[in-house]
N, C-alpha and C positions, 0 to 999 in steps of 0.2 A: 831362213830355210823354207823351201817350198813345201806345200801341204803333203805331197806324197812322200817326200824325204823325211819330214817330221813324223808322219804316221809310222813309217818304217823304223825310225829311231825309237819311238815309243814301244813298238812291238819287240824290238831287240832288247831294250832295257828291261822290259817286263819279263821276257823269257829268261834273260840272264839272272835277274833277281830271283825268279822261281827256282832255277837250277842251283844257284849259290846258297840260297837261304831257305827255300820252301815256298809253296804257294801261300802259306799263312803270312809270310812277310810282305806279300804284294798288296799294296794299297795305292790309291791315287796319290797320296802324299809321298809315299816311298818312291814311286815311279817318277813323280815330278822332281823330287830332290835329286835322284840319280841322273835324270836327263837334263837337269839344269834349267827347268822350265817351271811355269806356274801351273797350278791345278787347272786353271781356266784353259790353258793350251791343250791339256789332255781332253777336257770336255768339249773342245772344238772338234775333236776327232772321234770320240767315243762317248756314248750316252752315259755310261756308268762303268764301274769296275767289272761287272759281269760281261758287258760288251767288249771291254778290253781283253779280258781273259779268253773269251770265245774267239776273238780275232787272233790271239796268240796261238791258241790250239789249232785253229784253221791253218794258219801260216806254217807252223812247224810240222803238222801232219801232212800238209801238201808237199812240203819239202822232203819229208821222209819218203812219201810215196814216189815222188819223182826220182829219188836216189835209189830206192830198193827195186823198183819195177825192172830196170834194165839188168839187174844182177840176178834175178830169179830165173833159174833154168826152166825152159819150156819144153825141151825135147832132148832127153838123154839118149835117144836112139840116133842122133845125128853125128855121133862121134864117140870117142872113148868117154864113158860116163864119168869116170873120175876126173878127167881133164875138164869136162864141162862144169862139173860141180866145183872144182878148184878155181876156175875162172870166175864163176859167180861169187864164190866166197871172197876171192881177192878183191873184186869190185866192191862188194859189200863192206869189207873191213876198211878199204880205202875211204869209202863214203863216211863211215863211222869216225875214222881218224880225222878226216878233213872237216867234219861237221859235228863236233862233240856235243854242242848244246842241244841240237835237234835230237840226237840219239840218246842223250841222257834223259830227255823228257819221254822218249818212247820206251826205252829199255829199263829205266830206273826212275819212274815217275816220282817227283818230289812229294813230300807230305802235303796234304791238303789239296791235291790236284783236283780240278773240276771233274765232275762225272763225265762231261763231254770228252775229256781227254781219254778216260778209260774206255768209253764206247768207241771212239775213233781208233784207238790202239787195237781193240778186239776185232773191229771190222777189218783193219789192215792185216792182222794176223790170219784171219779166216781166208782172205784173198790169197795171201802168200801160200798158205797151207794147201788150198785147192790147186793152185798152179804147180806146186811141188808134187802133189799126189798124181796129177795128170802126167807130169814129166816122168816121174818114177814108173808109173804103170805103163805108159806108152813106150818108154825107152828101154825098159828092162823086163818086158813081159817074157815069161818062160825062164827067167833067171832065178837064182836062189834068194832074191830080195824079200819075197813074202808079201806081206800086207803093205800096199802102197801108201795108204793113209797113215799107218803107224810109222813107216819109213820117213814120210814127209815131216811128221811131228819130231822125229829124232833129228833129222837134218836141220830143221828150224831151231830146235833147242840148242844144238851144238853151235850153230852160227850165232845165236843170240848170246850164248855164254862166251864165245870167243870175243864178240863185240864188247861185252861188259868188261872183259879183261883189258882190251885196248883202252877203254874209257877210264878204268880205275887204276891201272898200273902200266902205262904205255912203255916205260923203260924196260920192264921185265917181259912184257907180252906184246912184242911188236907184231904187226901183221905178217911179217916174214916168218917169225918163229911159229906163229899159229898156223900158217899155211903149210909149213914143213910138218907140223904135227898132223894136220888134216890129211896131207899126202900119205903119211905113214898109216893113219887110221883107215883111209879108203883102201889102201893096199891090203890091209888085214880083212876087210869086209868083202862082200860079194861085188861091190862096186869096182874092186881092183881086177876083176876077171876080164 
């Protein structure tokens, strides 16, 4: 296996081990055993366990950012607000369903997660919340929405909880069911105006 492919395999194995068992279960030996390689192969790609974990966090958080950025509404004034929000939610839930490993790390960090993961998650959340607040304030000024920052927090919390349901019980909580609920909720709120 060529070096880039081997590195990718090691990152994937490490992330999967963390999601399935916790970060406490991740060791050079455990990764080597699961990947079917020697410890020396891992050390050819990473200086130590910390470097491997940091590379996993960088990889997964970059993927999460790439997946969530196009789903975050930026201008609720460019059409029916509820339709824009539902399109963004649909895209987000599809990304969660299609990339469960990444989103388990982001939305349900396993025990023993490195501090770096927590910092990167917090930074990503702040970015999404800022974008949502701008979208809410700009698109719904003069409406009954109220505080754009609080509304952004509420929308983010709902989206995150829907995503956790997709991850933990996809048979009961399909994206389609959750979108139908979101459509009903939005109709009850000022977004349905």
